[in-house]
A tleap script that builds the chain and sets N, CA, C and O, in Angstrom:
source leaprc.protein.ff14SB
mol = sequence {
  NMET LEU GLU THR ILE LEU HIE ILE LEU VAL
  PRO ILE ALA ILE PHE THR PHE ILE ALA ALA
  PHE THR LEU PHE ALA VAL TYR ALA GLU ARG
  LYS ILE ALA GLY PHE VAL GLN ASP ARG LEU
  GLY PRO MET GLU THR GLY LYS CTYR
}
set mol.1.N position { -22.791 24.088 11.488 }
set mol.1.CA position { -22.799 22.653 11.737 }
set mol.1.C position { -22.143 21.898 10.576 }
set mol.1.O position { -21.309 21.018 10.788 }
set mol.2.N position { -22.529 22.252 9.359 }
set mol.2.CA position { -21.963 21.587 8.189 }
set mol.2.C position { -20.464 21.841 8.091 }
set mol.2.O position { -19.700 20.963 7.690 }
set mol.3.N position { -20.054 23.042 8.458 }
set mol.3.CA position { -18.636 23.385 8.405 }
set mol.3.C position { -17.833 22.533 9.390 }
set mol.3.O position { -16.716 22.117 9.084 }
set mol.4.N position { -18.392 22.278 10.553 }
set mol.4.CA position { -17.717 21.446 11.552 }
set mol.4.C position { -17.564 20.015 11.053 }
set mol.4.O position { -16.514 19.399 11.235 }
set mol.5.N position { -18.593 19.496 10.432 }
set mol.5.CA position { -18.534 18.134 9.895 }
set mol.5.C position { -17.490 18.048 8.795 }
set mol.5.O position { -16.748 17.068 8.722 }
set mol.6.N position { -17.421 19.062 7.938 }
set mol.6.CA position { -16.418 19.067 6.875 }
set mol.6.C position { -15.008 19.150 7.440 }
set mol.6.O position { -14.088 18.539 6.896 }
set mol.7.N position { -14.826 19.893 8.515 }
set mol.7.CA position { -13.508 20.002 9.148 }
set mol.7.C position { -13.077 18.674 9.763 }
set mol.7.O position { -11.888 18.461 9.999 }
set mol.8.N position { -14.004 17.804 10.019 }
set mol.8.CA position { -13.675 16.480 10.565 }
set mol.8.C position { -13.505 15.466 9.438 }
set mol.8.O position { -12.555 14.683 9.455 }
set mol.9.N position { -14.400 15.468 8.470 }
set mol.9.CA position { -14.391 14.445 7.426 }
set mol.9.C position { -13.289 14.624 6.391 }
set mol.9.O position { -12.729 13.634 5.920 }
set mol.10.N position { -12.967 15.839 6.031 }
set mol.10.CA position { -11.951 16.070 4.995 }
set mol.10.C position { -10.579 15.558 5.430 }
set mol.10.O position { -9.941 14.849 4.651 }
set mol.11.N position { -10.091 15.877 6.629 }
set mol.11.CA position { -8.788 15.314 7.036 }
set mol.11.C position { -8.797 13.790 7.140 }
set mol.11.O position { -7.801 13.138 6.828 }
set mol.12.N position { -9.918 13.228 7.578 }
set mol.12.CA position { -10.014 11.767 7.653 }
set mol.12.C position { -9.945 11.166 6.254 }
set mol.12.O position { -9.274 10.155 6.048 }
set mol.13.N position { -10.627 11.775 5.298 }
set mol.13.CA position { -10.596 11.277 3.920 }
set mol.13.C position { -9.197 11.403 3.330 }
set mol.13.O position { -8.730 10.489 2.649 }
set mol.14.N position { -8.526 12.516 3.581 }
set mol.14.CA position { -7.165 12.704 3.070 }
set mol.14.C position { -6.219 11.684 3.685 }
set mol.14.O position { -5.413 11.082 2.977 }
set mol.15.N position { -6.310 11.484 4.999 }
set mol.15.CA position { -5.451 10.508 5.670 }
set mol.15.C position { -5.703 9.102 5.139 }
set mol.15.O position { -4.757 8.344 4.927 }
set mol.16.N position { -6.967 8.746 4.924 }
set mol.16.CA position { -7.297 7.422 4.402 }
set mol.16.C position { -6.716 7.226 3.010 }
set mol.16.O position { -6.184 6.157 2.710 }
set mol.17.N position { -6.808 8.232 2.163 }
set mol.17.CA position { -6.243 8.142 0.820 }
set mol.17.C position { -4.729 7.977 0.879 }
set mol.17.O position { -4.172 7.139 0.170 }
set mol.18.N position { -4.061 8.763 1.713 }
set mol.18.CA position { -2.601 8.673 1.824 }
set mol.18.C position { -2.188 7.309 2.357 }
set mol.18.O position { -1.220 6.727 1.868 }
set mol.19.N position { -2.903 6.789 3.348 }
set mol.19.CA position { -2.574 5.478 3.909 }
set mol.19.C position { -2.771 4.375 2.871 }
set mol.19.O position { -1.928 3.485 2.753 }
set mol.20.N position { -3.863 4.419 2.124 }
set mol.20.CA position { -4.116 3.400 1.103 }
set mol.20.C position { -3.081 3.484 -0.014 }
set mol.20.O position { -2.603 2.454 -0.489 }
set mol.21.N position { -2.728 4.696 -0.437 }
set mol.21.CA position { -1.721 4.854 -1.476 }
set mol.21.C position { -0.366 4.346 -1.001 }
set mol.21.O position { 0.371 3.738 -1.778 }
set mol.22.N position { -0.027 4.587 0.263 }
set mol.22.CA position { 1.241 4.112 0.812 }
set mol.22.C position { 1.293 2.591 0.809 }
set mol.22.O position { 2.312 2.004 0.446 }
set mol.23.N position { 0.206 1.953 1.210 }
set mol.23.CA position { 0.164 0.488 1.190 }
set mol.23.C position { 0.351 -0.041 -0.229 }
set mol.23.O position { 1.118 -0.980 -0.444 }
set mol.24.N position { -0.336 0.546 -1.184 }
set mol.24.CA position { -0.206 0.116 -2.574 }
set mol.24.C position { 1.203 0.357 -3.101 }
set mol.24.O position { 1.752 -0.488 -3.807 }
set mol.25.N position { 1.795 1.504 -2.763 }
set mol.25.CA position { 3.133 1.838 -3.259 }
set mol.25.C position { 4.178 0.871 -2.719 }
set mol.25.O position { 5.068 0.452 -3.459 }
set mol.26.N position { 4.086 0.512 -1.442 }
set mol.26.CA position { 5.042 -0.437 -0.859 }
set mol.26.C position { 4.873 -1.806 -1.506 }
set mol.26.O position { 5.859 -2.466 -1.837 }
set mol.27.N position { 3.625 -2.235 -1.688 }
set mol.27.CA position { 3.371 -3.527 -2.332 }
set mol.27.C position { 3.924 -3.546 -3.754 }
set mol.27.O position { 4.587 -4.502 -4.155 }
set mol.28.N position { 3.650 -2.489 -4.511 }
set mol.28.CA position { 4.131 -2.422 -5.897 }
set mol.28.C position { 5.651 -2.383 -5.945 }
set mol.28.O position { 6.256 -3.027 -6.803 }
set mol.29.N position { 6.275 -1.642 -5.045 }
set mol.29.CA position { 7.735 -1.563 -5.026 }
set mol.29.C position { 8.351 -2.930 -4.765 }
set mol.29.O position { 9.335 -3.302 -5.403 }
set mol.30.N position { 7.780 -3.672 -3.837 }
set mol.30.CA position { 8.312 -5.009 -3.532 }
set mol.30.C position { 8.103 -5.983 -4.686 }
set mol.30.O position { 8.977 -6.798 -4.981 }
set mol.31.N position { 6.943 -5.897 -5.340 }
set mol.31.CA position { 6.693 -6.780 -6.483 }
set mol.31.C position { 7.646 -6.460 -7.631 }
set mol.31.O position { 8.189 -7.370 -8.257 }
set mol.32.N position { 7.850 -5.193 -7.907 }
set mol.32.CA position { 8.752 -4.802 -8.995 }
set mol.32.C position { 10.187 -5.172 -8.656 }
set mol.32.O position { 10.912 -5.673 -9.516 }
set mol.33.N position { 10.611 -4.934 -7.417 }
set mol.33.CA position { 11.979 -5.275 -7.017 }
set mol.33.C position { 12.207 -6.780 -7.111 }
set mol.33.O position { 13.275 -7.214 -7.543 }
set mol.34.N position { 11.228 -7.574 -6.717 }
set mol.34.CA position { 11.352 -9.022 -6.835 }
set mol.34.C position { 11.423 -9.473 -8.280 }
set mol.34.O position { 12.173 -10.392 -8.610 }
set mol.35.N position { 10.655 -8.838 -9.137 }
set mol.35.CA position { 10.692 -9.184 -10.558 }
set mol.35.C position { 12.034 -8.806 -11.181 }
set mol.35.O position { 12.610 -9.586 -11.940 }
set mol.36.N position { 12.528 -7.622 -10.863 }
set mol.36.CA position { 13.794 -7.152 -11.423 }
set mol.36.C position { 14.948 -8.029 -10.947 }
set mol.36.O position { 15.859 -8.326 -11.719 }
set mol.37.N position { 14.916 -8.442 -9.689 }
set mol.37.CA position { 15.997 -9.252 -9.133 }
set mol.37.C position { 15.828 -10.730 -9.465 }
set mol.37.O position { 16.715 -11.532 -9.176 }
set mol.38.N position { 14.702 -11.098 -10.069 }
set mol.38.CA position { 14.416 -12.473 -10.482 }
set mol.38.C position { 14.559 -13.454 -9.321 }
set mol.38.O position { 15.205 -14.494 -9.445 }
set mol.39.N position { 13.958 -13.110 -8.216 }
set mol.39.CA position { 14.030 -13.968 -7.036 }
set mol.39.C position { 12.994 -15.083 -7.138 }
set mol.39.O position { 11.911 -14.904 -7.695 }
set mol.40.N position { 13.353 -16.222 -6.591 }
set mol.40.CA position { 12.424 -17.337 -6.530 }
set mol.40.C position { 11.699 -17.305 -5.194 }
set mol.40.O position { 12.304 -17.038 -4.155 }
set mol.41.N position { 10.423 -17.575 -5.226 }
set mol.41.CA position { 9.635 -17.570 -4.006 }
set mol.41.C position { 9.715 -18.897 -3.279 }
set mol.41.O position { 10.429 -19.800 -3.716 }
set mol.42.N position { 8.998 -19.028 -2.180 }
set mol.42.CA position { 9.057 -20.240 -1.377 }
set mol.42.C position { 8.478 -21.471 -2.088 }
set mol.42.O position { 8.799 -22.603 -1.727 }
set mol.43.N position { 7.633 -21.251 -3.090 }
set mol.43.CA position { 7.069 -22.393 -3.813 }
set mol.43.C position { 8.099 -23.020 -4.756 }
set mol.43.O position { 8.004 -24.206 -5.069 }
set mol.44.N position { 9.075 -22.239 -5.208 }
set mol.44.CA position { 10.076 -22.751 -6.140 }
set mol.44.C position { 11.325 -23.269 -5.431 }
set mol.44.O position { 12.098 -24.021 -6.024 }
set mol.45.N position { 11.531 -22.890 -4.199 }
set mol.45.CA position { 12.704 -23.338 -3.446 }
set mol.45.C position { 12.245 -24.176 -2.266 }
set mol.45.O position { 11.051 -24.240 -1.973 }
set mol.46.N position { 13.159 -24.799 -1.607 }
set mol.46.CA position { 12.812 -25.633 -0.464 }
set mol.46.C position { 12.831 -27.095 -0.850 }
set mol.46.O position { 13.091 -27.447 -2.000 }
set mol.47.N position { 12.555 -27.934 0.119 }
set mol.47.CA position { 12.672 -29.366 -0.148 }
set mol.47.C position { 11.404 -29.994 -0.720 }
set mol.47.O position { 11.433 -31.169 -1.084 }
set mol.48.N position { 10.301 -29.269 -0.814 }
set mol.48.CA position { 9.083 -29.870 -1.355 }
set mol.48.C position { 8.863 -29.436 -2.762 }
set mol.48.O position { 7.882 -29.841 -3.387 }
savepdb mol mol.pdb
quit
């Protein structure tokens, strides 16, 4: 019984970790790319 539960929970935990890391990596990549390119955001541009 315990072995069956582990066979279910371990892949779910691994998938959750990979998904969370992917979200963080994409966010960090975009923040770094924006900083390197010195882009202005919507608060600094526009008519207001």
